[in-house]
Structures are given as C-alpha cells and as structure tokens.
C-alpha positions, 0 to 999 in steps of 0.5 A: 500500500505504501509503495502505491501511495508513493507511486501516486504522489510521484506521478502527481508531482511529475504531472504538476511539474509538467503542467507548470513547465508547459505553462511557463515555456511559452514565455521562455525566449527561444530566439533573439535579434537586436535585443528583441526576444521571441518564444518558440511560436515566434510571438514577442516575449520578455527576457528578465535576468536572475538579477532583475534586469529587463530587456529594453522592450519590456521596459519600454512596454512598462512606460508605454502602458503607463502612458496610454493604457493605465487610465482604463486598465489600472496600474500595472495591468491589474484592472480597475472598476472600468476595465479588466485586468490585462494580467488576467486577460493575457493568460487566455489570449495569445499575441494575435488576439491581443493585437486584434483587440488593440487595433480593432477594439471590442464591444460587448454590449448587453442589457446589463453592461456596456464593455467597450474597448476603443480602437487604437489602430491609428494611435501611434503612441500605441501602435509603434510600441504594441509589441513592447506593451504586449511583452510588458503585460506578458511578463506581468501576467506570467508573474515574472515582473512585479508591480513596480517600475523595473529598476534595471534595463538593457540600453535602447538598441539602435534598431529600436531607435530606428524603428521609433523614428520611422514609425513616429515620422509617418 
C-alpha cells in the first residue's frame, strides 16, 4: 500500500511539474535579434535576468502602458472598476488576439453592461510600441515582473531607435 501511495504522489508531482513547465515555456525566449526576444511560436516575449534586469522592450512596454493604457486598465495591468485586468486577460489570449483587440477594439454590449474597448489602430503612441506593451503585460501576467517600475534595463538598441523614428515620422 505504501509503495502505491508513493507511486501516486510521484506521478502527481511529475504531472504538476509538467503542467507548470508547459505553462511557463511559452514565455521562455527561444530566439533573439537586436535585443528583441521571441518564444518558440515566434510571438514577442520578455527576457528578465536572475538579477532583475529587463530587456529594453519590456521596459519600454512598462512606460508605454503607463502612458496610454493605465487610465482604463489600472496600474500595472491589474484592472480597475472600468476595465479588466490585462494580467488576467493575457493568460487566455495569445499575441494575435491581443493585437486584434488593440487595433480593432471590442464591444460587448448587453442589457446589463456596456464593455467597450476603443480602437487604437491609428494611435501611434500605441501602435509603434504594441509589441513592447504586449511583452510588458506578458511578463506581468506570467508573474515574472512585479508591480513596480523595473529598476534595471538593457540600453535602447539602435534598431529600436530606428524603428521609433520611422514609425513616429509617418
């Protein structure tokens, strides 16, 4: 009986480890180019070192989120009485779905509530930094980044400077 219980606990522990690993793996950087990180599926993701240093794009996402999104979605993506917690939404939403909602907006109107996410498809302060906002919220959603301004970050890569200039100039 003791052996069967031990076997069951071991199987349960391995199952929990596998489930935890499967949940954590999508955010793990699989590739990097010019300081931008992608997961195994090619979606943008964050890179945070053991000492708490964040990549430039995650830091930029923190700044952009707090200038454009915090008004409705609350500080650090934690939600408000007006709009949902994006840290929860990203647990159920992939990169393409996130992008679609931000670009096109969303309406969920019923007799009991009116939930409206406006379109940001023409807002350069959002669209030029959409990936940055996503990776910041992804780090928050995964619990990899605390509810504070990141203290340390990588310097801004030249490619980010060039992309910003090109996007904001159009």
